[in-house]
N, C-alpha and C positions, 0 to 999 in steps of 0.2 A: 781361844787357845793358841792359834797360830796367826795372829793378825799381822805381824811383821813379815812372815813369809807370804802371806796372802798377796800383799802389794807386789813383792818381787815376782811371785808366780804369775800374776796378771800382766806384768810388763814383759815377761820373757817367752820367747818362742811363739808357737802358734797355739799354745794350750789356751790362751784366753779366747781365741776366736772359736774354738771348738768346745768350750765350756769344761775343759779338762784341767783348769788352773787349780781346782780343789785338790786334785791328785798330786800335782806338783808342789802345792803349798804344804801338804802333808808330808811328802817326801823330804822337803827342805827342813820342815820342823823336826822330823825324825832322824834326819841325817842318813837317809837310805836312798837307794836306787828305785827304779820303776821297771817292772817287767812288762815289755810291750813291743809290739811290731808296728805300732802307730808312729809315723814320723812327726806327728804334731808335738811330741815331747822333746825332740831334738832341739838342743840349744837352750834347754830350760834351766840349766845349771845343776842338774843332777844326773848321775849315771843312769843310762838307759840299757837295760839287759834284754836280750832276745835269746832264742835257742842257739843262734849262730855265735853270739858272743860268749855265751856260757860254754859251748863246745870248744871254741878257740882258747878260752881261759883254761879249761881242763887239760886240753892237749899240751899247753904250755907249762903246765905243772901246778894249776890251781892258784888259789889266792893265799897270800901270806897274811892270815888273819891273826 
């Protein structure tokens, strides 16, 4: 289903080292971010959300969806 994204996910960040590349590949396929405090996802090419980033976004006025 997401073979193209699988290759990109395995090459990006530390996700390939921690076996989290499947989560990155699915996020790339769906075009969405990942909610995590795990730094292994940083630099994976998808937005990484945590409670801190959600709070900052809400204080700033939310998302323009």
